[in-house]
All heavy atoms as an XYZ file, in Angstrom:
865
protein
N     105.443    124.941     97.355
C     106.781    124.620     96.932
C     107.091    123.175     97.312
O     106.654    122.691     98.356
C     107.797    125.565     97.564
C     109.169    125.472     96.958
C     110.083    126.583     97.426
O     109.651    127.517     98.093
N     111.343    126.475     97.072
N     107.857    122.503     96.451
C     108.168    121.096     96.625
C     109.650    120.927     96.941
O     110.511    121.535     96.294
C     107.809    120.287     95.364
C     108.210    118.824     95.526
C     106.318    120.402     95.075
N     109.930    120.086     97.924
C     111.299    119.722     98.255
C     111.526    118.266     97.881
O     110.705    117.402     98.191
C     111.573    119.928     99.738
C     113.002    119.633    100.143
C     113.253    119.857    101.617
O     112.323    119.857    102.431
N     114.505    120.046    101.976
N     112.641    117.982     97.222
C     112.976    116.637     96.777
C     114.294    116.214     97.403
O     115.271    116.954     97.356
C     113.092    116.585     95.254
C     111.884    117.070     94.450
C     112.221    117.124     92.966
C     110.689    116.157     94.682
N     114.311    115.015     97.966
C     115.506    114.483     98.611
C     115.810    113.113     98.038
O     115.020    112.184     98.186
C     115.337    114.396    100.136
C     116.608    113.834    100.768
C     115.024    115.764    100.716
N     116.980    112.990     97.396
C     117.402    111.721     96.814
C     118.272    110.936     97.784
O     118.940    111.507     98.642
C     118.195    111.946     95.520
C     117.442    112.713     94.444
C     117.866    114.155     94.370
O     118.221    114.735     95.424
O     117.854    114.721     93.260
N     118.289    109.626     97.592
C     119.155    108.752     98.359
C     119.424    107.489     97.548
O     118.719    107.194     96.586
C     118.547    108.402     99.713
O     117.328    107.698     99.553
N     120.441    106.743     97.950
C     120.722    105.455     97.337
C     121.925    105.410     96.424
O     122.287    104.334     95.937
N     122.554    106.542     96.168
C     123.736    106.546     95.323
C     124.919    105.911     96.024
O     124.903    105.659     97.229
N     125.964    105.651     95.254
C     127.152    105.053     95.823
C     128.089    104.552     94.759
O     127.976    104.887     93.583
N     129.034    103.733     95.195
C     130.048    103.143     94.325
C     129.718    101.675     94.104
O     129.474    100.936     95.061
C     131.433    103.292     94.949
C     132.602    102.618     94.231
C     132.818    103.239     92.858
C     133.865    102.719     95.069
N     129.725    101.257     92.852
C     129.409     99.880     92.515
C     130.267     99.444     91.337
O     130.651    100.264     90.500
C     127.902     99.731     92.191
C     127.539    100.521     90.940
C     127.512     98.271     92.044
N     130.582     98.170     91.275
C     131.342     97.631     90.153
C     130.445     97.443     88.937
O     129.227     97.290     89.057
C     131.987     96.295     90.526
C     133.065     96.395     91.591
C     133.747     95.069     91.860
O     133.474     94.063     91.212
N     134.650     95.059     92.817
N     131.050     97.466     87.769
C     130.304     97.228     86.535
C     129.542     95.911     86.620
O     130.076     94.897     87.081
C     131.244     97.220     85.339
N     128.294     95.954     86.177
C     127.435     94.792     86.260
C     126.581     94.742     87.507
O     125.659     93.920     87.586
N     126.865     95.612     88.459
C     126.120     95.641     89.700
C     124.840     96.441     89.597
O     124.459     96.920     88.526
N     124.182     96.610     90.745
C     122.884     97.272     90.799
C     122.831     98.287     91.925
O     123.507     98.146     92.943
C     121.765     96.249     91.006
O     121.690     95.319     89.943
N     122.010     99.307     91.729
C     121.690    100.284     92.750
C     120.221    100.657     92.623
O     119.648    100.577     91.534
C     122.535    101.552     92.619
C     124.002    101.508     93.028
C     124.687    102.818     92.648
C     124.146    101.253     94.519
N     119.641    101.085     93.729
C     118.264    101.547     93.739
C     118.228    102.948     94.340
O     118.566    103.140     95.511
C     117.371    100.612     94.542
C     115.887    101.006     94.556
C     115.083     99.979     95.334
N     113.694    100.353     95.540
C     112.707    100.112     94.676
N     112.957     99.495     93.533
N     111.458    100.487     94.961
N     117.825    103.921     93.541
C     117.721    105.298     93.984
C     116.292    105.602     94.424
O     115.328    105.088     93.852
C     118.113    106.267     92.874
C     119.481    106.064     92.216
C     119.724    107.155     91.173
C     120.591    106.053     93.257
N     116.176    106.456     95.428
C     114.878    106.898     95.907
C     114.832    108.418     95.924
O     115.844    109.079     96.133
C     114.600    106.372     97.321
O     114.578    104.969     97.350
N     113.645    108.964     95.709
C     113.431    110.401     95.771
C     112.108    110.650     96.472
O     111.045    110.278     95.952
C     113.428    111.013     94.374
S     112.985    112.765     94.332
N     112.169    111.273     97.622
C     110.979    111.581     98.402
C     110.618    113.050     98.247
O     111.462    113.923     98.436
C     111.207    111.245     99.871
N     109.367    113.315     97.913
C     108.873    114.674     97.732
C     108.058    115.104     98.942
O     107.284    114.326     99.500
C     108.018    114.775     96.475
N     108.237    116.347     99.335
C     107.470    116.908    100.437
C     107.084    118.344    100.113
O     107.612    118.947     99.182
C     108.259    116.851    101.744
O     109.448    117.614    101.653
N     106.171    118.891    100.897
C     105.686    120.235    100.649
C     104.403    120.220     99.842
O     103.556    119.354    100.025
N     104.271    121.177     98.945
C     103.063    121.302     98.129
C     103.156    120.386     96.922
O     103.607    120.781     95.841
C     102.869    122.753     97.689
C     101.536    123.013     97.017
C     101.443    124.444     96.541
N     100.218    124.704     95.818
C      99.942    125.829     95.181
N     100.818    126.823     95.190
N      98.801    125.977     94.539
N     102.721    119.138     97.118
C     102.777    118.129     96.074
C     101.387    117.954     95.471
O     100.449    117.564     96.170
C     103.296    116.797     96.624
C     103.345    115.761     95.514
C     104.667    116.971     97.255
N     101.246    118.241     94.185
C      99.974    118.068     93.503
C      99.712    116.600     93.201
O     100.651    115.808     93.027
C      99.952    118.870     92.202
C      99.951    120.355     92.392
C     100.629    121.180     91.505
C      99.279    120.931     93.447
C     100.631    122.553     91.670
C      99.277    122.308     93.636
C      99.961    123.114     92.729
N      98.439    116.247     93.117
C      98.073    114.867     92.840
C      98.467    114.439     91.432
O      98.833    113.280     91.216
C      96.573    114.672     93.040
O      96.191    114.892     94.380
N      98.389    115.348     90.485
C      98.725    115.053     89.099
C     100.043    115.734     88.742
O     100.130    116.958     88.731
C      97.599    115.501     88.146
C      96.287    114.798     88.499
C      97.996    115.226     86.703
C      95.101    115.273     87.685
N     101.039    114.939     88.457
C     102.351    115.463     88.113
C     103.182    114.349     87.498
O     102.808    113.182     87.545
C     103.066    116.012     89.354
C     103.264    114.982     90.420
N     102.361    114.775     91.441
C     104.264    114.081     90.608
C     102.802    113.797     92.219
N     103.955    113.362     91.731
N     104.297    114.729     86.924
C     105.259    113.746     86.461
C     106.524    113.849     87.305
O     106.875    114.929     87.778
C     105.619    113.933     84.979
O     106.208    115.223     84.784
C     104.379    113.812     84.115
N     107.196    112.736     87.469
C     108.478    112.724     88.147
C     109.486    112.012     87.266
O     109.132    111.115     86.501
C     108.388    112.055     89.515
C     107.472    112.800     90.478
S     107.606    112.243     92.191
C     109.205    112.950     92.646
N     110.723    112.439     87.378
C     111.735    111.862     86.530
C     113.104    111.860     87.168
O     113.332    112.470     88.217
N     113.991    111.145     86.512
C     115.391    111.112     86.890
C     116.228    111.637     85.739
O     116.070    111.206     84.592
C     115.846    109.692     87.242
C     115.300    109.191     88.545
C     114.209    108.420     88.739
C     115.855    109.448     89.836
N     114.038    108.164     90.077
C     115.034    108.782     90.770
C     116.961    110.162     90.295
C     115.287    108.817     92.147
C     117.215    110.201     91.656
C     116.381    109.525     92.562
N     117.095    112.569     86.053
C     118.077    113.092     85.127
C     119.461    112.730     85.645
O     119.624    112.357     86.802
C     117.952    114.606     84.991
C     116.703    115.068     84.277
C     115.460    114.986     84.886
C     116.777    115.602     82.991
C     114.313    115.411     84.236
C     115.634    116.037     82.336
C     114.411    115.938     82.966
O     113.281    116.374     82.306
N     120.451    112.845     84.784
C     121.817    112.656     85.235
C     122.732    113.651     84.537
O     122.457    114.106     83.433
C     122.302    111.226     85.006
C     122.444    110.812     83.554
C     122.789    109.328     83.474
N     122.971    108.876     82.108
C     123.140    107.603     81.766
N     123.145    106.656     82.703
N     123.300    107.274     80.483
N     123.812    113.975     85.217
C     124.775    114.918     84.690
C     126.182    114.450     85.032
O     126.527    114.323     86.207
C     124.538    116.321     85.247
C     125.375    117.392     84.596
C     124.883    118.791     84.915
O     124.139    118.998     85.865
N     125.286    119.753     84.112
N     126.954    114.181     84.002
C     128.351    113.788     84.154
C     129.239    115.019     84.006
O     128.829    116.018     83.407
C     128.715    112.731     83.122
N     130.465    114.971     84.530
C     131.369    116.116     84.409
C     131.562    116.539     82.961
O     131.831    115.713     82.089
C     132.672    115.597     85.012
C     132.249    114.551     85.973
C     131.064    113.881     85.318
N     131.398    117.827     82.697
C     131.570    118.359     81.361
C     130.421    118.105     80.413
O     130.507    118.469     79.235
N     129.353    117.503     80.901
C     128.198    117.188     80.065
C     126.957    117.927     80.560
O     126.867    118.315     81.725
C     127.926    115.685     80.067
C     129.073    114.831     79.561
C     129.298    115.032     78.078
C     130.365    114.079     77.564
N     130.591    114.253     76.103
N     126.009    118.111     79.657
C     124.733    118.706     80.035
C     123.842    117.668     80.704
O     124.013    116.463     80.522
C     124.029    119.284     78.809
C     124.732    120.455     78.164
C     123.865    121.143     77.137
O     122.814    121.695     77.468
N     124.304    121.111     75.892
N     122.906    118.168     81.467
C     121.949    117.294     82.117
C     121.081    116.594     81.071
O     120.600    117.227     80.132
C     121.084    118.109     83.075
C     120.115    117.309     83.905
C     119.409    118.208     84.930
N     120.361    118.789     85.866
C     120.021    119.621     86.852
N     118.751    119.960     87.020
N     120.956    120.104     87.656
N     120.881    115.298     81.235
C     120.076    114.534     80.299
C     119.009    113.739     81.026
O     119.196    113.302     82.163
C     120.950    113.590     79.466
C     121.641    112.499     80.267
C     122.339    111.469     79.399
O     122.022    111.381     78.195
O     123.211    110.745     79.931
N     117.904    113.542     80.355
C     116.811    112.762     80.919
C     117.158    111.284     80.886
O     117.585    110.756     79.860
C     115.521    113.013     80.143
C     114.302    112.200     80.580
C     113.858    112.612     81.976
C     113.159    112.376     79.586
N     116.954    110.619     82.012
C     117.154    109.178     82.112
C     115.824    108.446     82.007
O     115.677    107.500     81.229
C     117.863    108.803     83.425
C     117.990    107.289     83.557
C     119.231    109.468     83.497
N     114.851    108.869     82.799
C     113.545    108.228     82.816
C     112.521    109.191     83.387
O     112.852    110.048     84.203
C     113.572    106.939     83.637
N     111.271    109.041     82.964
C     110.185    109.865     83.467
C     108.954    108.987     83.641
O     108.753    108.025     82.887
C     109.900    111.054     82.512
C     109.451    110.555     81.145
C     108.888    112.006     83.108
N     108.136    109.322     84.629
C     106.930    108.544     84.896
C     105.791    109.484     85.250
O     105.966    110.454     85.986
C     107.174    107.497     86.007
C     105.973    106.563     86.156
C     107.515    108.176     87.326
C     106.271    105.338     87.013
N     104.605    109.214     84.719
C     103.424    110.013     85.002
C     102.741    109.512     86.266
O     103.078    108.460     86.808
C     102.429    109.960     83.839
O     101.890    108.630     83.734
C     103.091    110.336     82.525
N     101.752    110.284     86.731
C     100.979    109.864     87.891
C     100.316    108.517     87.644
O     100.214    107.692     88.553
C      99.918    110.915     88.238
O     100.552    112.181     88.450
C      99.157    110.522     89.496
N      99.880    108.283     86.410
C      99.233    107.031     86.065
C     100.167    105.856     85.880
O      99.696    104.730     85.703
N     101.470    106.098     85.900
C     102.429    105.011     85.819
C     103.045    104.774     84.458
O     103.787    103.797     84.282
N     102.775    105.635     83.488
C     103.393    105.505     82.174
C     104.836    105.983     82.229
O     105.108    107.104     82.652
C     102.620    106.305     81.124
O     101.273    105.831     81.059
C     103.265    106.146     79.749
N     105.756    105.141     81.789
C     107.184    105.431     81.885
C     107.840    105.502     80.520
O     107.448    104.802     79.592
C     107.877    104.369     82.729
N     108.855    106.346     80.409
C     109.688    106.441     79.222
C     111.145    106.518     79.650
O     111.457    107.065     80.699
C     109.320    107.657     78.377
C     107.974    107.527     77.709
O     106.990    108.099     78.169
N     107.918    106.760     76.633
N     112.028    105.992     78.789
C     113.438    105.885     79.131
C     114.319    106.375     78.000
O     113.956    106.304     76.823
C     113.815    104.431     79.420
C     113.047    103.796     80.541
C     111.845    103.135     80.295
C     113.513    103.851     81.846
C     111.129    102.547     81.324
C     112.807    103.261     82.883
C     111.617    102.612     82.617
O     110.914    102.027     83.633
N     115.492    106.840     78.376
C     116.518    107.092     77.387
C     116.967    105.767     76.780
O     116.987    104.736     77.457
C     117.707    107.809     78.018
N     117.330    105.796     75.504
C     117.748    104.569     74.836
C     118.941    103.916     75.532
O     119.059    102.688     75.546
C     118.101    104.852     73.374
C     116.880    105.132     72.523
O     115.764    104.766     72.931
O     117.051    105.717     71.433
N     119.802    104.716     76.121
C     121.012    104.195     76.731
C     120.749    103.352     77.977
O     121.613    102.569     78.380
C     121.965    105.343     77.084
O     121.352    106.256     77.977
N     119.583    103.506     78.591
C     119.274    102.766     79.812
C     118.113    101.808     79.642
O     117.810    101.037     80.567
C     118.991    103.716     80.994
C     120.125    104.709     81.162
C     117.660    104.437     80.806
N     117.472    101.822     78.498
C     116.303    100.979     78.263
C     116.665     99.506     78.426
O     117.657     99.029     77.880
C     115.747    101.256     76.869
C     114.333    100.769     76.644
C     113.801    101.276     75.298
C     113.747    102.797     75.260
N     113.217    103.313     73.965
N     115.855     98.807     79.189
C     116.102     97.403     79.452
C     116.957     97.140     80.668
O     117.021     95.995     81.136
N     117.618     98.173     81.190
C     118.467     98.029     82.370
C     117.918     98.762     83.588
O     118.071     98.300     84.712
C     119.883     98.541     82.078
C     120.587     97.800     80.955
C     122.039     98.237     80.832
N     122.156     99.657     80.490
C     122.780    100.561     81.244
N     123.355    100.202     82.386
N     122.846    101.824     80.845
N     117.285     99.912     83.349
C     116.750    100.732     84.434
C     115.232    100.632     84.452
O     114.590    100.500     83.408
C     117.128    102.203     84.252
C     118.586    102.516     84.428
C     119.543    101.514     84.538
C     119.004    103.843     84.484
C     120.886    101.812     84.691
C     120.340    104.151     84.641
C     121.281    103.144     84.746
N     114.656    100.742     85.642
C     113.219    100.764     85.810
C     112.825    101.880     86.759
O     113.317    101.941     87.889
C     112.693     99.427     86.354
O     113.073     98.362     85.480
C     111.169     99.458     86.455
N     111.940    102.763     86.303
C     111.420    103.820     87.154
C     110.054    103.398     87.681
O     109.262    102.795     86.963
C     111.344    105.164     86.398
C     110.992    106.308     87.355
C     110.365    105.101     85.232
C     111.121    107.693     86.720
N     109.782    103.708     88.925
C     108.505    103.393     89.534
C     108.176    104.459     90.566
O     109.031    105.275     90.925
C     108.517    102.000     90.172
O     109.483    101.930     91.202
N     106.936    104.448     91.037
C     106.544    105.449     92.024
C     105.523    104.883     92.994
O     104.767    103.966     92.674
C     105.992    106.706     91.336
C     104.693    106.500     90.567
C     104.347    107.737     89.746
N     104.167    108.915     90.594
C     104.202    110.178     90.161
N     104.421    110.418     88.869
N     104.024    111.177     91.000
N     105.517    105.458     94.175
C     104.541    105.162     95.201
C     103.830    106.473     95.488
O     104.349    107.326     96.207
C     105.216    104.606     96.452
C     104.228    104.155     97.508
O     103.091    104.654     97.529
O     104.593    103.301     98.334
N     102.645    106.644     94.918
C     101.930    107.908     95.054
C     101.535    108.208     96.497
O     101.508    109.369     96.911
C     100.686    107.907     94.164
C     101.014    107.975     92.690
O     102.067    108.491     92.301
N     100.121    107.462     91.858
N     101.226    107.176     97.262
C     100.850    107.378     98.652
C     101.998    107.953     99.467
O     101.779    108.696    100.428
C     100.367    106.069     99.266
N     103.224    107.622     99.098
C     104.410    108.096     99.808
C     105.092    109.263     99.110
O     106.109    109.753     99.604
C     105.407    106.959     99.986
C     104.902    105.811    100.842
C     105.971    104.733    100.990
C     105.488    103.604    101.874
N     106.521    102.539    102.025
N     104.557    109.683     97.967
C     105.178    110.747     97.172
C     106.655    110.454     96.910
O     107.517    111.323     97.057
C     105.016    112.103     97.867
C     103.589    112.600     97.844
O     102.878    112.433     96.859
N     103.159    113.224     98.931
N     106.915    109.239     96.506
C     108.276    108.780     96.298
C     108.418    108.136     94.926
O     107.540    107.396     94.488
C     108.694    107.780     97.385
O     108.591    108.404     98.669
C     110.122    107.311     97.180
N     109.522    108.433     94.262
C     109.842    107.815     92.984
C     111.158    107.063     93.135
O     112.045    107.480     93.892
C     109.919    108.858     91.850
C     111.060    109.841     92.079
C     110.054    108.181     90.499
N     111.283    105.947     92.421
C     112.449    105.087     92.525
C     113.076    104.888     91.151
O     112.408    104.999     90.123
C     112.072    103.721     93.093
C     111.333    103.776     94.404
C     109.943    103.788     94.433
C     112.021    103.817     95.609
C     109.259    103.841     95.636
C     111.344    103.865     96.812
C     109.965    103.878     96.820
O     109.290    103.928     98.020
N     114.337    104.572     91.159
C     115.030    104.178     89.942
C     115.877    102.951     90.254
O     116.892    103.057     90.945
C     115.913    105.303     89.399
C     116.570    105.024     88.051
C     115.516    104.951     86.949
C     117.607    106.093     87.713
N     115.436    101.810     89.770
C     116.196    100.576     89.902
C     117.163    100.480     88.740
O     116.741    100.473     87.583
C     115.265     99.367     89.922
C     115.972     98.027     90.019
C     116.675     97.832     91.339
O     116.101     98.102     92.392
N     117.919     97.374     91.298
N     118.443    100.401     89.038
C     119.485    100.390     88.020
C     120.218     99.059     88.077
O     120.873     98.750     89.076
C     120.459    101.552     88.222
C     119.781    102.918     88.265
S     120.969    104.288     88.354
C     121.670    103.978     89.974
N     120.103     98.289     87.013
C     120.763     96.995     86.905
C     121.781     97.021     85.774
O     121.737     97.878     84.898
C     119.738     95.888     86.653
C     118.738     95.738     87.767
O     119.054     95.928     88.937
N     117.505     95.369     87.407
N     122.682     96.046     85.798
C     123.712     95.924     84.761
C     124.421     97.246     84.521
O     124.593     97.688     83.385
C     123.086     95.404     83.464
O     122.462     94.154     83.661
N     124.848     97.863     85.587
C     125.452     99.187     85.494
C     126.765     99.154     84.727
O     127.535     98.199     84.820
C     125.671     99.765     86.885
C     124.402    100.314     87.542
C     124.589    100.460     89.043
C     124.032    101.658     86.921
N     126.999    100.226     83.988
C     128.194    100.392     83.172
C     128.961    101.622     83.633
O     128.371    102.541     84.196
C     127.817    100.554     81.695
C     126.963     99.442     81.128
C     126.527     99.771     79.701
C     125.660     98.676     79.120
N     125.213     99.008     77.737
N     130.264    101.682     83.385
C     131.026    102.876     83.758
C     130.443    104.164     83.182
O     130.512    105.212     83.839
C     132.424    102.597     83.204
C     132.531    101.105     83.238
C     131.152    100.608     82.884
N     129.875    104.111     81.997
C     129.296    105.302     81.391
C     128.020    105.779     82.082
O     127.512    106.857     81.765
C     129.021    105.093     79.892
C     128.248    103.826     79.581
C     129.153    102.678     79.146
O     130.186    102.454     79.809
O     128.829    102.011     78.149
N     127.507    104.997     83.023
C     126.381    105.437     83.840
C     126.811    106.358     84.975
O     125.963    106.920     85.665
C     125.638    104.241     84.431
C     124.966    103.377     83.372
O     124.396    103.935     82.415
O     125.008    102.138     83.516
N     128.107    106.497     85.187
C     128.618    107.343     86.252
C     128.172    108.788     86.051
O     128.402    109.379     84.997
C     130.145    107.272     86.310
O     130.551    105.939     86.645
C     130.698    108.239     87.346
N     127.522    109.353     87.063
C     127.001    110.710     86.988
C     126.349    111.064     88.310
O     126.164    110.209     89.176
C     125.975    110.837     85.858
N     125.991    112.332     88.441
C     125.102    112.760     89.506
C     123.674    112.573     89.010
O     123.310    113.088     87.952
C     125.347    114.224     89.907
C     124.310    114.679     90.925
C     126.749    114.396     90.469
N     122.892    111.845     89.758
C     121.507    111.576     89.387
C     120.592    112.517     90.162
O     120.677    112.617     91.382
C     121.156    110.115     89.649
C     121.714    109.199     88.596
C     123.081    108.946     88.541
C     120.891    108.617     87.632
C     123.613    108.136     87.556
C     121.414    107.800     86.650
C     122.776    107.562     86.615
O     123.293    106.752     85.628
N     119.708    113.190     89.446
C     118.894    114.263     89.987
C     117.421    113.960     89.777
O     117.003    113.634     88.667
C     119.252    115.602     89.314
C     120.755    115.874     89.442
C     118.442    116.744     89.914
C     121.326    116.635     88.285
N     116.655    114.090     90.818
C     115.220    113.861     90.771
C     114.491    115.140     90.375
O     114.894    116.240     90.765
C     114.750    113.371     92.140
S     112.982    113.060     92.270
N     113.415    115.008     89.607
C     112.600    116.150     89.214
C     111.131    115.890     89.484
O     110.674    114.744     89.469
C     112.797    116.496     87.738
O     112.203    115.521     86.901
N     110.399    116.973     89.715
C     108.960    116.948     89.942
C     108.363    118.062     89.091
O     108.727    119.224     89.254
C     108.667    117.162     91.426
C     107.221    117.329     91.757
N     106.459    116.289     92.263
C     106.398    118.401     91.691
C     105.223    116.734     92.479
N     105.162    118.008     92.136
N     107.446    117.712     88.193
C     106.886    118.672     87.257
C     105.372    118.720     87.350
O     104.700    117.698     87.282
C     107.305    118.332     85.823
C     106.789    119.311     84.775
C     107.148    118.844     83.368
N     108.586    118.835     83.154
C     109.284    119.873     82.726
N     108.682    121.025     82.476
N     110.594    119.767     82.550
N     104.838    119.935     87.490
C     103.408    120.184     87.410
C     103.145    121.033     86.170
O     104.048    121.307     85.385
C     102.898    120.895     88.670
O     103.469    122.212     88.741
C     103.279    120.119     89.916
N     101.910    121.457     85.983
C     101.592    122.297     84.831
C     102.370    123.603     84.842
O     102.732    124.127     83.787
C     100.095    122.588     84.779
C      99.188    121.449     84.328
C      97.732    121.869     84.435
C      99.510    121.044     82.901
N     102.649    124.135     86.036
C     103.261    125.443     86.119
C     104.689    125.512     86.630
O     105.331    126.553     86.478
N     105.201    124.434     87.213
C     106.497    124.502     87.873
C     107.303    123.227     87.686
O     106.745    122.151     87.468
C     106.322    124.762     89.374
C     105.643    126.075     89.665
O     106.280    127.120     89.490
O     104.462    126.041     90.072
N     108.617    123.379     87.785
C     109.543    122.250     87.801
C     110.445    122.399     89.013
O     110.994    123.475     89.260
C     110.392    122.177     86.524
C     111.313    120.973     86.580
C     109.509    122.116     85.298
N     110.610    121.318     89.755
C     111.454    121.317     90.940
C     112.546    120.274     90.791
O     112.352    119.236     90.151
C     110.619    121.024     92.193
C     109.482    121.994     92.400
C     108.222    121.727     91.889
C     109.673    123.184     93.095
C     107.177    122.619     92.060
C     108.633    124.077     93.275
C     107.388    123.791     92.756
O     106.356    124.688     92.937
N     113.687    120.556     91.415
C     114.847    119.684     91.314
C     115.377    119.317     92.684
O     115.372    120.127     93.612
C     115.970    120.364     90.525
C     115.580    120.765     89.142
C     115.126    121.983     88.740
C     115.617    119.943     87.974
N     114.869    121.967     87.383
C     115.168    120.736     86.891
C     115.991    118.624     87.730
C     115.080    120.242     85.589
C     115.903    118.132     86.439
C     115.456    118.939     85.386
N     115.867    118.096     92.806
C     116.564    117.690     94.008
C     118.015    118.108     93.966
O     118.480    118.760     93.028
N     118.761    117.736     94.991
C     120.170    118.106     95.087
C     121.082    117.169     94.296
O     122.193    117.546     93.926
C     120.622    118.114     96.546
C     119.575    118.605     97.541
C     118.693    117.465     98.020
O     119.166    116.474     98.560
N     117.381    117.603     97.800
N     120.627    115.963     94.043
C     121.403    114.988     93.309
C     122.106    114.001     94.221
O     122.437    114.309     95.362
N     122.330    112.807     93.705
C     123.081    111.783     94.410
C     124.087    111.158     93.450
O     123.766    110.875     92.295
C     122.140    110.714     95.010
O     122.895    109.780     95.783
C     121.358    109.977     93.933
N     125.301    110.974     93.917
C     126.386    110.504     93.062
C     126.317    108.999     92.857
O     126.193    108.232     93.818
C     127.742    110.873     93.672
C     128.948    110.368     92.884
C     129.117    111.074     91.561
O     129.022    112.301     91.492
N     129.363    110.310     90.495
N     126.417    108.593     91.602
C     126.537    107.181     91.241
C     127.850    106.999     90.500
O     128.092    107.662     89.486
C     125.366    106.713     90.363
C     125.619    105.304     89.835
C     124.065    106.763     91.148
N     128.697    106.124     91.002
C     129.981    105.844     90.376
C     130.088    104.356     90.092
O     129.930    103.539     90.998
C     131.146    106.289     91.271
O     131.028    107.680     91.570
C     132.478    106.039     90.577
N     130.363    104.021     88.845
C     130.478    102.629     88.419
C     131.913    102.382     87.990
O     132.404    103.007     87.050
C     129.518    102.302     87.272
C     129.592    100.818     86.934
C     128.096    102.697     87.639
N     132.586    101.473     88.661
C     133.976    101.162     88.364
C     134.070    100.017     87.368
O     133.174     99.172     87.270
C     134.736    100.815     89.640
O     134.188     99.658     90.256
N     135.189     99.973     86.643
C     135.409     98.938     85.637
C     135.780     97.616     86.272
O     136.392     97.567     87.335
C     136.501     99.364     84.661
O     136.155    100.569     84.005
């Protein structure tokens, strides 16, 4: 079983930056994908970015060019660098870890972007 712990959320003004971290512990397989999702009040959870073990990344169109996902396999940690933040980026950001057979979720970290 995998445990995921996010950190780095907070309050920032529009145009600012934040860096989120997600550390995985427990039964972590060598081959897996990790991603960041977000969920705003009254909205369904949506994929923000995903990265494979080999480093291939994909992004939602709404964050492309502003957000960067990366990972440190030795530390079992995934990051999300968020630049040029907009009020519509406000949400709970949730880390995920996916193997062939299972999906695990973190608790989420709040990101609030003020106008």
